N, C-alpha and C positions, 0 to 999 in steps of 0.2 A: 504494500500500500504506500501511498505517498502523502507526505505532510505538506501543508501549504507553506510556501516560502515566506519568510519574514519580509516586510516592506524594506526596500533598499537592497535586497540580495538578488543575485542573478540566477541562482540554481535552486532546483527543487530537490528535496531530500527524500530518499527512499528509506522507509522504516525496515526494509528487509523482508517484510511479509507481503504476500499478495492477498488482499482482502476485497478488492474491487473487481467486479465482473464487467464494468463499463466505466467510461469517463465522459462527463458532461463538460463542455468547454464553450467559450466564446472566443472570437478572434482578438478582441481588445478587452483586456482585463481591467477591473476597476482602478488599479493603480497605474494604468497606462501601458503596462507591459503586454507582450504578445502572447495570446493564448496558443497560437500556432507553434511558437518556440517552445512553450511549456509542454504541449502535447508531443512535439518531436522528441524532447528530452525524455519524457515518460515512456514513449514507445521504443526507445533504445533498449530498455530493460524489461518491458512488460507489453506483450502483444495483446491488447484488449480492444474491444469495440469503442469507437469514439462517436459521440453525438455532439455535433456542433450546432449551437443555436446562435444565429448571427444575422445582422442586417446587411452583411457584405459577403454573400455567397460566392461572388465572382473571385474573391481573394483565395478561396479554397479550391475551386475547381480548375486547377492549373496543371494537373498531371504530376505534380510533385508531392512528396510525402509531407504531411499526412493527408491522404485522400480520406475524407470522412466516411466512416461506416454509415452514418446517418447525418442528414443535413436538414435543419429546420430554419426557415427564414422568419425574421421578426417583422411585424408582430406575429405571435404564434398562439396556437390553441393549446392550452394545458393538456387537454385530452389526447392530442396528437403526441405530445412529448411522453405522456404515460404509455401510450401504445408503442412508441419507439423504444422506450426503456424495456418494456416487456419483450419486444423482439430481440433486443441486444442480449438480454438475459437468456432467452431461449437459444439463440445461436451460440452464445458462449458455453452454455451447458452442453449443447450438441457437440461442440468442438472438443470439449473435455472428455466426453464419452468416447468419441472417435479416436482420441489419442491414446 
């Protein structure tokens, strides 16, 4: 699992345990840092589905990593996000069974 980084630091910190089956991210984080960079760093060590919720989908659909597993544009419907989380959990569980 991953701990939130402290304001002013550049790196995310791994706790050494994997407890997340999915990751929810935005392109621009509240502190002005890049959600894309954060997800790239996390995916170096943990291959999990990513759900991006963003007002800037064109910044993600470039063919470079991370290509989002799921993409929701703002404004969004909370029920759609719940459905995508369910799908992410289903596919993550299926990939664990197959491995």
